[in-house]
C-alpha positions as CSV (number, residue, x, y, z in Angstrom):
1,X,0.3,-0.1,0.1
2,X,2.4,2.5,0.8
3,X,4.6,1.8,-2.1
4,X,1.8,2.4,-4.4
5,X,1.0,5.2,-2.8
6,X,4.1,7.0,-2.6
7,X,4.5,6.5,-6.7
8,X,1.5,7.4,-7.4
9,X,0.0,4.2,-8.6
10,X,-3.4,5.0,-7.6
11,X,-4.7,1.4,-10.0
12,X,-2.0,-0.9,-7.3
13,X,-4.1,1.5,-4.6
14,X,-7.3,0.7,-5.7
15,X,-6.6,-2.8,-5.9
16,X,-5.2,-3.2,-2.7
17,X,-9.0,-1.6,-1.4
18,X,-12.2,-3.7,-0.4
19,X,-15.5,-3.1,-2.0
20,X,-17.0,-1.8,1.0
21,X,-13.5,0.8,2.2
22,X,-13.4,3.6,3.9
23,X,-11.3,6.9,4.3
24,X,-11.4,9.1,7.2
25,X,-8.9,11.2,8.1
26,X,-9.9,12.6,11.5
27,X,-9.7,15.7,12.0
28,X,-11.7,16.1,8.2
29,X,-15.6,16.4,8.3
30,X,-16.3,14.5,5.4
31,X,-15.5,10.4,5.0
32,X,-14.8,8.6,2.0
33,X,-16.6,5.2,0.5
34,X,-15.6,3.0,-2.1
35,X,-12.7,2.7,-3.9
36,X,-13.3,5.4,-6.1
37,X,-13.7,8.1,-3.9
38,X,-10.8,6.9,-1.8
39,X,-9.0,7.3,-4.6
40,X,-9.9,10.0,-5.7
41,X,-9.6,12.3,-2.9
42,X,-5.5,10.3,-2.2
43,X,-5.1,11.4,-6.3
44,X,-6.4,14.8,-5.8
45,X,-4.9,17.4,-4.8
46,X,-2.8,14.6,-1.4
47,X,-1.1,13.3,-4.6
48,X,-1.2,16.5,-7.0
49,X,-0.4,19.8,-4.8
50,X,0.6,18.9,-1.9
51,X,2.3,16.0,-2.4
52,X,1.9,14.1,0.3
53,X,4.2,10.4,0.9
54,X,4.4,8.1,3.8
55,X,7.9,8.8,5.1
56,X,7.6,6.4,7.8
57,X,4.5,3.4,9.8
58,X,5.6,1.9,12.1
59,X,2.9,-0.9,12.9
60,X,2.3,-1.1,16.2
61,X,-0.7,-3.6,17.3
62,X,-2.2,-5.9,15.7
63,X,-5.5,-8.1,16.7
64,X,-6.9,-10.6,14.5
65,X,-10.8,-11.1,14.7
66,X,-12.7,-14.5,14.9
67,X,-13.9,-13.4,11.5
68,X,-10.0,-14.0,10.3
69,X,-9.9,-9.5,10.0
70,X,-7.0,-7.6,11.5
71,X,-7.4,-5.0,12.8
72,X,-4.2,-2.3,13.0
73,X,-2.9,0.4,14.7
74,X,0.1,2.0,14.5
75,X,2.3,5.0,14.0
76,X,3.4,7.4,11.0
77,X,4.8,10.0,9.3
78,X,3.9,12.2,6.3
79,X,5.9,14.3,4.7
80,X,4.0,17.2,1.9
81,X,4.6,20.6,-0.7
82,X,6.6,20.6,-2.8
83,X,9.8,20.3,-1.7
84,X,8.7,17.7,1.3
85,X,9.0,20.6,3.6
86,X,6.2,20.2,5.6
87,X,6.7,16.5,8.5
88,X,2.4,15.5,9.3
89,X,3.0,13.1,12.0
90,X,0.6,11.4,14.1
91,X,-1.9,7.4,14.2
92,X,-3.7,5.1,12.4
93,X,-5.4,2.4,12.3
94,X,-6.3,-0.5,9.7
95,X,-8.9,-2.5,8.9
96,X,-7.6,-6.4,7.0
97,X,-10.2,-8.4,5.6
98,X,-8.7,-11.4,3.3
99,X,-8.8,-12.4,0.0
100,X,-7.8,-15.7,-1.3
101,X,-3.9,-15.1,-0.6
102,X,-4.5,-11.6,-0.2
103,X,-5.5,-8.8,1.9
104,X,-7.6,-6.4,0.9
105,X,-8.3,-2.8,2.8
106,X,-11.7,-2.5,4.0
107,X,-11.4,1.0,6.8
108,X,-7.5,3.5,7.3
109,X,-8.5,6.6,9.1
110,X,-5.7,8.4,10.2
111,X,-5.1,11.8,12.6
112,X,-2.0,13.4,11.9
113,X,-0.5,17.1,12.9
114,X,1.5,18.9,12.1
115,X,5.4,18.9,13.1
116,X,9.3,19.6,12.7
117,X,10.1,18.3,9.3
118,X,13.1,16.2,11.7
119,X,10.1,14.5,12.8
120,X,9.7,13.0,9.3
121,X,13.1,11.2,9.2
């Protein structure tokens, strides 16, 4: 997911999203539902004018449910701006569902705050 996102391979990002996937940034008002809406949200403007890239994604904890889904919690840092001069760090929560030999992302939510660029290294 991170490689596809950072390389702006939106088809690969979309392929990893479940049909009923949702994305919510905790400090935003809207929720994107479905692969098309999520990819559109990431592609424009996150992938364009803001140039957001994951600098770090560290899974801190995972919980496996009785139905095989995995809930993952962790911390992340992203850079933003044409010259990667801004840093946002925060926590995320993701729910992954097994899909044959692969996994699909069902829920992704994160909360981030702007911080010093050194925190994105």
